[in-house]
N, C-alpha and C positions, 0 to 999 in steps of 0.2 A: 308599321301596321297601325291603322286607326284603332281607337278604343273599341272594345267589343260592346255589343248592346248591353246596357247596364241591367235592365230587368224588364219583365212584362208581368202584369197582374191581371188576372181574369176573374170576374165575379160570376158565379154559377148559381142559378136559382132552383135547380133541381128538375127543370123541365126535361122532357124527352130529348135525348141527343146531347145533353151537357157533358157526359163522360167522353163521348166522341169529340166534342168541341175541345175539351181539355187536352186530349191526346193530339189533336190537330195543332193546338197552340204550341205544344212541346216540339212537334216536328217543324213547324214554321220558325220557331225561335232558334232551334239548333241548326237548321238549314241556313238561316240568315247568319248565324255566328260563323259558320263554315264558309259560305260563299262570299259574304260581304266583308268579313273581318279576318279571314284566313285562319281561323282556329281549327285545330284538328278535332274532328268529331267522328268517331268510328260508328259503323252501322250498329255495332253491339251497344254502344252508349245510347244511341237514339232509341233502339228497341227497349233497353232497360228503363230509360227515362219515361217512355210512353207507358210501359208496364207499371212502373211505380205510381205515376199520376193516376192511372186507371184504378189501381187498387186503393190508393188513399182517398180519391174522390168517391169511389163506390162506398167505402166505409163511412165517410162523412155523410153522404146522402142517406145511407141506411140508418145511422144512429143519431144524427144531430138534426134538430129542427132548424129551419132557416137557411140562409145563404151559405155558400162555401166560397172561399177565396183561394186561388192558386197563384203563387208567385214563382217565377222562374228567374234565376240570376246566374251569371257566370262568375265564379269565384276561382281565380287562378286557373288550374287545370281541370276544373269540375263544373258541372251544372248543379246548382242547388235548387231543390224543389221543396217549396213550403206550401202546406195545405192547412188553412184555418177553417174551423167550424165552431158552432155555438155550444157543443157538448164539452163540459169541463173534464169528463172522465178520460184519463190517459189510457191508450191502448196497451195491452200486455200480450206479448207473443206467447202462445200456448206451446206446450211440449209437443214435439212432432208425434203425429199419430196417423199412420197411413190409412187406418180404418175410419177416421173421422171424415164425414162428408161436409165440405164447405169450411169456412172460417180458417182458411190457410193464407189469407191475404198478407198479414203482417209477416208470417214466416217467409213468404215469397219475397217481400220487400227487403227483409233483413238479409236474405241470401244474395241479393244482387247489388246492394249499395255498399259504399265504403265508409259512409258516415250516416248516423241517425240520431235524432233528438226529438223528444216529445216533451212539450212544456205547456203548463197552464198559462192562459192569458187573462187579462182583466175580464174578458168575456170569452168563454170557451177555451180552446186549446189550439196549438199550432204544432204540426208534425213537419219536421224538416229532414230531408234525405239528400245526400250528395253522391253523385255518380261521376267517375272519371270520364272526361271527354274522349280520351283515347286509351286503348288497352295498354296497361303497363305503367300509366302515370300515377304518381303518388299524390295523395290528398291529405291535407292537414286541416284541423279546425274543429270538426265534430267528433264526438266519441263514436266509436263504431266497433 
């Protein structure tokens, strides 16, 4: 089997449609990993990866001025999604509250990923999440 696509990085400027573009990039990247490189990618993994990208990019566009970078990488049996933005404040998952309207994005992300890391960068921060490519595969590497 040939090597899987190493990675793809997409720069988003906050223009209309950039969240949809990020979701499309996830779909294209994982479809290529499956069709051209024979990696198992479940429909659930594809759905979760698009959801995670959507939530993380939405938060970046809402809270951080400037551009957002999305990086997708295959790491073993997982897709690693990293979203960088210019705001140095690390996100904090809030306690579950069914009565709260909105602000459930990080809760949703944490519920569907197998690994999660938030770290400050020299400029801004980077949020990284890992999702198993196929249901039932184990993932190592990030705290989760």
